[in-house]
C-alpha positions as CSV (number, residue, x, y, z in Angstrom):
1,M,53.3,59.5,54.7
2,S,49.8,60.7,55.1
3,A,47.3,59.3,57.8
4,P,46.0,56.1,57.4
5,L,42.3,55.8,56.4
6,S,41.8,54.7,60.0
7,D,38.4,53.0,59.8
8,T,38.7,50.9,56.6
9,V,40.5,47.6,56.1
10,V,41.4,46.5,52.3
11,I,40.9,42.7,51.5
12,F,42.9,41.8,48.5
13,T,41.5,39.0,46.6
14,E,40.3,38.0,43.1
15,D,36.4,37.4,43.7
16,A,34.0,37.9,46.3
17,D,33.8,34.2,47.3
18,W,32.8,32.7,50.4
19,H,36.0,33.2,52.4
20,T,35.9,37.0,51.3
21,R,32.2,37.5,52.2
22,R,32.7,35.7,55.8
23,L,35.9,37.8,56.3
24,K,34.4,41.1,55.2
25,A,31.4,40.6,57.5
26,A,33.6,39.5,60.5
27,I,35.7,42.7,60.1
28,E,32.7,44.9,59.7
29,A,31.4,43.3,63.0
30,E,34.4,44.7,64.7
31,G,33.4,48.2,63.7
32,L,35.7,48.7,60.5
33,G,34.9,49.4,57.0
34,V,36.1,47.0,54.3
35,V,37.1,47.6,50.7
36,V,37.8,44.6,48.5
37,L,40.2,45.1,46.0
38,S,42.5,43.1,43.5
39,L,46.1,43.7,43.6
40,N,45.8,43.7,39.7
41,D,44.1,47.0,40.0
42,C,46.6,48.7,42.2
43,G,50.0,50.1,41.6
44,F,52.6,52.7,42.4
45,A,52.1,56.5,41.8
46,I,55.4,57.9,43.0
47,G,55.4,61.8,42.9
48,E,51.7,61.8,42.3
49,T,50.2,60.5,45.8
50,P,51.5,61.5,49.2
51,H,52.3,57.7,49.9
52,G,53.4,56.9,46.3
53,L,50.7,54.1,45.9
54,M,47.5,53.7,43.7
55,L,44.7,52.3,45.6
56,P,41.3,52.7,43.9
57,G,38.9,54.2,46.3
58,F,41.5,55.4,48.7
59,G,42.9,58.5,46.9
60,D,45.6,60.3,49.2
61,R,45.0,58.0,52.2
62,L,46.0,54.6,53.2
63,P,44.0,51.7,54.7
64,A,44.2,50.9,58.4
65,A,45.2,47.5,57.4
66,A,45.4,45.0,54.5
67,F,44.3,41.3,54.5
68,V,45.9,39.2,51.8
69,R,43.3,36.4,50.7
70,L,44.5,35.7,47.3
71,I,47.1,37.0,44.7
72,A,46.5,35.9,41.0
73,N,48.8,34.1,39.0
74,G,50.7,36.2,36.5
75,T,54.0,36.7,34.8
76,T,57.2,37.2,37.0
77,E,56.9,40.9,36.4
78,Q,53.3,41.0,37.6
79,I,53.8,38.9,40.7
80,T,56.8,41.1,41.6
81,A,55.0,44.2,41.2
82,R,52.0,42.9,43.4
83,L,54.4,41.7,46.1
84,G,56.2,45.1,45.8
85,L,53.0,46.9,46.8
86,L,52.6,44.8,49.7
87,H,56.1,45.4,50.7
88,A,55.5,49.1,50.2
89,L,52.3,49.1,52.6
90,R,54.4,47.5,55.3
91,E,57.1,50.1,54.8
92,L,54.4,52.7,55.3
93,G,53.4,51.4,58.4
94,V,50.1,49.6,57.4
95,K,49.4,46.3,59.1
96,V,49.5,43.7,56.3
97,M,48.3,40.2,57.2
98,N,50.1,38.1,55.7
99,D,52.7,40.5,54.7
100,A,54.8,40.0,51.4
101,R,57.7,38.4,53.4
102,A,55.6,35.5,54.6
103,V,53.8,35.1,51.3
104,E,56.9,34.9,49.5
105,R,58.4,32.4,51.9
106,C,55.3,30.2,51.6
107,V,54.8,30.4,47.8
108,D,58.4,29.1,47.4
109,K,58.3,25.7,48.9
110,S,62.0,25.3,48.8
111,M,62.2,28.4,51.2
112,T,59.4,26.9,53.3
113,S,61.2,23.6,53.7
114,F,64.5,25.5,54.3
115,L,63.0,27.6,57.2
116,I,61.3,24.8,58.8
117,A,64.4,22.7,59.0
118,R,66.5,25.8,60.2
119,A,63.9,26.3,63.0
120,G,64.8,22.6,64.1
121,L,61.3,21.1,62.9
122,P,60.9,17.7,61.6
123,T,60.2,17.9,57.8
124,P,61.0,15.4,55.0
125,R,64.4,15.1,53.3
126,T,64.0,17.6,50.4
127,F,65.8,18.4,47.1
128,V,65.5,21.1,44.8
129,R,67.5,21.7,41.6
130,E,67.0,22.7,38.0
131,S,69.0,19.7,36.6
132,R,66.9,16.7,35.6
133,E,70.0,14.5,35.4
134,A,70.9,15.4,39.0
135,M,67.4,14.8,40.4
136,Q,67.0,11.6,38.4
137,A,70.2,10.2,40.1
138,L,68.6,11.0,43.4
139,V,65.4,9.2,42.5
140,D,67.5,6.2,41.2
141,E,69.1,6.0,44.6
142,A,66.3,6.9,46.8
143,P,65.6,4.2,49.6
144,G,61.8,4.7,48.9
145,D,59.1,6.7,46.9
146,M,59.5,10.5,46.5
147,V,57.0,13.2,45.9
148,L,57.3,15.7,43.1
149,K,55.7,18.8,43.7
150,P,55.4,22.1,41.7
151,L,57.6,24.8,43.3
152,F,54.6,27.3,43.0
153,G,51.4,25.2,43.7
154,A,48.4,24.8,46.1
155,Q,45.5,22.6,46.5
156,G,47.2,19.4,45.7
157,R,47.5,20.0,42.0
158,G,50.4,18.8,40.0
159,I,51.7,16.5,42.8
160,K,53.2,13.2,41.8
161,R,54.6,10.2,43.6
162,I,57.7,9.1,42.1
163,A,58.8,5.3,42.7
164,P,62.7,4.7,42.9
165,R,64.2,4.6,39.4
166,A,60.9,6.0,37.6
167,P,61.6,8.6,35.1
168,L,60.9,12.3,36.0
169,P,59.1,14.4,33.7
170,E,60.9,16.8,31.4
171,R,61.9,20.2,32.5
172,E,59.4,22.0,30.8
173,K,56.6,20.2,32.6
174,V,57.8,21.3,36.1
175,G,58.5,24.9,35.4
176,S,62.3,24.0,34.9
177,V,62.7,23.1,38.8
178,Y,62.4,19.9,40.5
179,Y,61.1,19.8,44.0
180,L,61.4,16.4,45.4
181,Q,60.5,15.2,49.2
182,D,60.8,11.8,50.6
183,F,57.4,10.1,50.7
184,V,56.2,9.7,54.3
185,A,55.0,6.4,54.7
186,R,52.2,5.6,57.3
187,A,51.5,2.3,59.0
188,S,49.0,1.3,56.5
189,D,48.4,2.3,52.9
190,E,44.8,1.3,53.0
191,A,43.7,4.8,54.1
192,F,45.7,8.1,53.9
193,E,45.4,10.7,56.4
194,D,47.3,14.1,57.3
195,W,46.5,17.1,59.4
196,R,45.5,20.7,58.7
197,V,46.2,22.8,61.7
198,F,45.0,26.5,61.5
199,V,47.1,28.9,63.5
200,I,46.2,32.6,64.2
201,G,49.0,34.5,66.2
202,E,50.3,32.0,68.7
203,T,47.3,30.0,69.0
204,V,45.7,26.9,67.1
205,V,42.1,27.7,66.6
206,A,41.0,24.6,64.6
207,S,42.5,21.3,63.3
208,M,41.2,18.8,61.2
209,L,42.2,15.4,59.7
210,R,42.0,15.0,55.8
211,R,41.3,11.6,55.0
212,S,41.3,10.0,51.5
213,P,41.5,6.7,49.8
214,R,44.2,8.2,47.5
215,W,47.7,9.4,48.8
216,V,46.9,12.9,47.9
217,T,44.9,14.2,51.1
218,N,43.6,17.5,49.8
219,I,40.1,18.7,50.2
220,H,40.2,19.9,46.8
221,Q,41.4,16.5,45.5
222,G,38.4,14.9,47.1
223,A,39.6,14.2,50.7
224,V,37.0,14.4,53.6
225,G,37.6,16.4,56.5
226,V,36.9,15.5,60.1
227,A,37.6,17.2,63.5
228,A,41.1,16.3,64.9
229,P,41.5,15.3,68.4
230,A,43.5,17.6,70.5
231,D,47.3,16.9,70.4
232,P,49.8,19.2,71.9
233,R,52.6,17.9,69.7
234,A,50.7,19.0,66.5
235,A,49.7,22.2,68.2
236,E,53.3,23.0,69.0
237,L,54.8,22.1,65.7
238,A,52.1,24.1,64.0
239,I,52.6,27.3,66.0
240,R,56.6,27.0,65.3
241,A,56.3,26.3,61.8
242,T,54.1,29.6,61.4
243,A,56.5,31.6,63.3
244,A,59.4,30.1,61.3
245,V,57.9,31.7,58.1
246,G,57.0,35.1,59.8
247,A,53.1,34.6,59.4
248,D,50.4,35.9,61.4
249,Y,48.2,33.1,60.5
250,A,48.7,29.9,58.4
251,G,47.4,26.7,57.4
252,V,50.0,24.1,58.6
253,D,50.1,20.7,57.2
254,L,51.3,17.9,59.2
255,I,51.6,14.1,58.8
256,E,52.1,11.2,61.0
257,D,54.6,8.6,60.1
258,A,54.5,4.8,60.7
259,Q,56.2,5.3,64.2
260,G,53.3,7.9,65.2
261,N,55.7,10.8,64.9
262,F,54.8,14.3,63.4
263,T,56.6,15.9,60.4
264,V,55.8,19.3,58.9
265,L,54.9,19.0,55.3
266,E,53.8,22.7,54.2
267,V,52.9,26.0,55.4
268,N,50.3,28.0,53.7
269,S,50.1,31.8,54.1
270,M,46.9,32.3,52.2
271,P,44.9,29.1,53.4
272,A,41.4,28.4,52.6
273,W,39.3,27.4,55.6
274,K,35.7,26.4,54.1
275,G,36.5,22.8,54.7
276,L,37.9,23.1,58.2
277,Q,34.9,25.4,59.0
278,K,32.6,22.5,58.7
279,T,34.5,20.6,61.3
280,T,34.6,23.2,64.0
281,D,32.1,25.5,65.9
282,I,34.7,28.1,66.0
283,D,34.1,31.2,63.6
284,I,37.6,31.2,61.9
285,A,36.7,34.3,60.0
286,A,35.8,36.2,63.2
287,A,39.1,34.8,64.7
288,L,41.1,36.4,62.0
289,A,39.3,39.6,62.2
290,G,39.8,39.6,66.1
291,H,43.5,39.1,65.6
292,L,43.8,41.7,63.1
293,L,41.9,44.3,65.3
294,R,44.2,43.4,68.2
295,A,47.3,43.7,66.1
296,L,46.3,47.4,64.9
297,G,45.5,48.4,68.7
298,P,43.4,51.4,69.3
299,V,42.0,52.9,66.0
300,P,41.8,56.6,66.4
301,A,38.5,58.2,65.2
302,L,38.4,60.4,62.2
């Protein structure tokens, strides 16, 4: 392995959106250079470069660190190759935040749920199977509503609330995999609310309540975010959930049930924070950049 390009961080994303611009400025304020790349344009060059990778603009050198903001949709082969490159960077000693292992665990909701439960954290009863007949039987016998989610999905898209004995969609409508969770009922169905807790390292940097007249409480689906009160129970669960998936930072979704107990719904390894930023005075991009720099340790001069 050649020496890393010690003063440059690569941000992997698909466009120079608000998040990328804020993060780039925050990393540059810490004294490091930033190169923005799409994983689509990177690849392997085994036997050609000293490290075996092809990263535009880096040549024979490696970045000091990599920040994974977005990975584009693609075929199974494309996604495998992009994650493979992130795995390779980690094997080469480059700090990747979040690394491919955490991304894989969070993109696959079934693994996220498994790891949350395995860590002893409260999470809804969850079933994942390919058989429509077997999953329909679960719905028919369910004590209450269930939530059908895409196994790979974000921003509240494609989520459906399934009443007992309601028919499930055909397999081709759900990617041939059914992911079902028990619906978590609140004390009142007149207003819906959940928590987004943003964890960096082992610290909660900001939290918001997402409120909506609809049961889908995602900002991209029209929910409104307001600053959440400090709650040590929510903070502890979010920090432990982030650790359970092996993430450096995460957006953790929690919900309170009718009895006021928290349960963990999801952990997001590439969370957006624009809506959250509007509810807090803390500069989230600066907090992310600071954590990345501390993880790097002393950066040697060129």
